[in-house]
Each structure stands twice: as structure tokens, then as C-alpha cells.
C-alpha positions in Angstrom: 0.0 0.0 0.0 1.4 3.4 -1.0 1.1 6.2 1.6 0.4 9.8 0.6 3.7 11.7 0.7 2.1 15.1 0.7 -1.3 16.5 1.3 -2.2 20.1 0.7 -5.1 22.0 2.4 -6.4 25.4 1.6 -7.7 27.4 4.5 -10.2 30.2 4.2 -10.2 32.0 7.6 -12.6 34.7 8.3 -11.3 38.2 9.2 -11.0 37.5 12.9 -9.3 34.2 12.4 -6.9 35.7 9.8 -5.9 38.4 12.4 -5.3 35.8 15.1 -3.2 33.7 12.7 -1.2 36.8 11.8 -0.6 37.6 15.4 0.5 34.1 16.2 3.0 34.2 13.3 4.5 37.4 14.5 4.8 36.0 18.0 6.4 32.8 16.7 8.8 34.8 14.6 9.8 37.0 17.6 10.4 34.0 19.8 12.5 32.3 17.1 14.6 35.4 16.6 15.2 35.9 20.3 16.3 32.3 20.7 18.6 32.6 17.7 20.1 35.8 19.1 20.6 34.1 22.4 22.5 31.2 20.8 24.6 33.6 18.7 25.4 35.7 21.8 26.3 32.7 23.9 28.6 31.3 21.2 30.4 34.6 20.6 30.9 35.2 24.3 34.3 34.6 25.9 33.4 31.0 26.9 31.9 30.0 23.5 29.0 28.2 25.1 26.5 26.2 23.1 22.9 26.8 24.1 20.8 23.7 23.6 17.1 23.7 22.6 16.2 21.8 25.8 17.6 24.7 27.8 15.8 27.3 25.8 12.5 25.3 26.0 12.8 25.1 29.8 13.5 28.9 30.0 10.5 29.6 27.7 8.3 27.5 29.9 9.4 29.4 33.0 8.8 32.7 31.2 5.3 31.6 30.2 4.5 30.8 33.8 5.8 34.1 35.0 4.0 36.2 32.4 0.3 35.4 31.8 
């Protein structure tokens, strides 16, 4: 039996849903850029540390708990 390798869906959100999706995309982009900047800064610091995604996820979880 052959499995589908790709399935495409087209979404037609209403105005409110489109605004919410746009806001989520901006938030996700901001979190990604902050995490990348953190990794770059840590590597270029004097100790050349490597920040792992597990560390960043734990910090993000703590931040979400602190800020509603």
C-alpha cells in the first residue's frame, strides 16, 4: 500500500481568524529570533557556550509561567 507523501489543504479563515493567525505568526517569529540571538550571543561570548534547545524550551516554559 502506498502512503500519501504530501497532502495540501487550503484554509479560508474569516477576518477574525486571519488576524489571530497573523498575530501568532508574529509571536512565533519573535520567539525564534530571540532564541537565535541568544544562541549567537552565547557562542560569541568569551566561553563559546552552546545553548541547547532543551535549555531554551525550559526557559521559555518558566517565562510563560511568570507572564500570563
